[in-house]
N, C-alpha and C positions, 0 to 999 in steps of 0.2 A: 503494499499499499505506499501512498505517497501524497502530501500535501503540495498544492503550488508554491513553487520558489522562483527566485530569479537567479540566473546564472548569466555568465559572460560568454557571448559566444561571437568570434569576429568582430570583437570591438563593441558589442552591442549588448545590452541587458534583454534577456529573453525570459518570459513568465512562462513556466511549465509545470506540469506534474507527472510527466514521464518516468521521472526517478522513482521506482519503487523499490521497497524493501520488505525482506520477509516478515511475517509476524506469527507468534505462537499463540495459541488458545482459541477459543470459538469468537467469531467476529459476525455481527448483524449484518445481512445483505439486505439492503432495504431499496425501495423501487427505484432510486436514482445512483445508488452507490453502496459501497460498504461503509461501514463506521469507519471514521478516521482517514478516507480516501475521497479525493476530490479531483475535478478536473479544472483546469486553468483558464481554457477559452470555450465556454459553453455554446459559443456559435458554430463549432465544427466538433466538439467532443461532448461526450457526456449525454444527459436526457435518458428518456426511458428506453429506448431502442438500443442504447448503447451504455447500458448500466453497468455491464461487467464485460471486461475483455480478456478472454483465454488464448494461450499460445500454447502448442505442443512441444514437449521437451523433444520429442524426435527431431524437430527441426535445427535444433542447437547444433549438432554434429554437422549438418550441411553447411551452418553459418561459421563455424569454427574451421571448415575447410576453406570457404570462400574469404574468411578474414582470420588467418593464423596467427596475426601479432595483435589481435583484438581480444582483451579479456571479455568472457561472455558468462556472467554470473546468471542465475535464475532471475527473471525479471527485467532482464535487459532491453526486452521490446515493449517495456511499458505495460506487461499484462499484469492483470490482477491475479489470475490463476494460471501457473506452468503446469499443463495437463500432461497425462499420457494416455494414450489410445482414442483420442478424441480428436479425428482429422478432418480436413476440409473435405476430402473426396468421399467422406462417408458419411458427414454429417448434413442433414439437408435444412434449409431454409423451413422454419416452422416445426422442427422436432424439439420435443419439451423432455427437460432432464430435472431429475432430483439431484440436489446438492446438499447434503446436511437436511436441514429442516426446511430449505428453501426449494421453490420449483422456478425454472427459468427456460425461455424459449430462444433457441438461435434466430437471429434476425439479418446478419449481414455478415460480409467479411469486412476486414480494415482496410480503408484505404489511406495509406501513409502521407502524412504532411512533413514539413521541415522539421517538427519537433524531435522527429526521428534521427535526422540529420544532426540535431544539436546533441542528443544524447550520444550517438557514435563519435562526434567530431569530424564528419565528413558528409557532404551532401550527396555523393553519389549511392549512398545507402537506400534514399528513398525510391530512386529507379530502379535498383536491384532487387530491394524488397517486393516491389509491385511485379516486376518480371519473373520472379523465383516463384509465384504460385503458391507462397507459403503466408497467406495473411492472417492466419488466427481467426477466431470467431468471436463476434459480439453477441451478448445475450439480453434479453429483456426479462426482468423479474416478475413472474407471475404471482408468486407467494413469497412473502419476505420470509426470513428464517435465519438461522444459525449457521454458519460454515467453518470449517477448520481446514488447515492443511492436513493431507492425508484423507479427506472425505473422498468415497468413492462417487463417480457421477453416473447415475443410473438412467438410462432411457426410460421415459414413460410413454411416449408416443411418437410415431413417425408421421410426418406431413405427406399427405396422398399425393401431392404435386411432384415428388422426387425431384427436385432442384437444389443440387448440393452447394455448398458455400463456394466450392472451386468452380462449379457452373457459373456462377455469378461473375467472378473472377474473369473467366474465359470470356463470356459474353460481353464484358466491359473492355477488355485489353484486346482481344485479337478475333473474335468472332460474332460480329455484330449482325450477322446475317441468318443466324440460327433462329428461325421464326417460332419454331414449334416449342424450343425449350423457353424462349421469351413469353410465349403466351402461357405456358404452364407457369413461369415465375410471377405472371401478373395475377394468377388466381391465389396466390400465397397470402392469407390474412397477415401473417407475422413480418411480411416484408415491408419496410418502411415506405412513405409515400413518394422520397426522393428517388428511390431505385424504380417505383413504378412508373414516374414521370420519364425518367430516361429511357425504360423500355417501350413504353407508348410512344416517345418520340421516335425511337427507332424502327418500331412496327410501322408507324405512320410514313417514315421515309422510304421504306422498303415497298411500300403499298402503292407509292406514287408511280 
């Protein structure tokens, strides 16, 4: 978890909450975030659809190979939960999970901003992160509850439209003519309005 702080980056002060630290014991997961955790810029971060961010521990090996001279402690990508076995090509938008006594639903992948570059001290990480196809997963909190490190993440239900988190990134980055998948994505109740608008625009352009 982490609270907003000001850091010096390329001669300018930047306010960010991307610097996260592990915590022990149970923490209350609320509708907007974890107790003791905040977002610095609510215009692009946070909100109900981005209440909690999870990043797979499996990706750390890839990034250690890509950035051999960079220390990569857990939480390096600004995630609230460093997970195991929760992969973007298996989790669909709209899938519901139980974590501790809380319930969450997968809403979208992370689209990186310059704050990730601030964290890593290099701006090329933003494009590399997006191109890697390893975005992590944002969740909306359906039921507030207490969570703790080591809690299992249990699947409660699968969304019937079967559009994975990785599919959303693929449609955005390189495959903007996959009409069938975009149409299924538009049916997902948990998909935020911004993504719905993007896909609607894409479908309208293809229909011309």
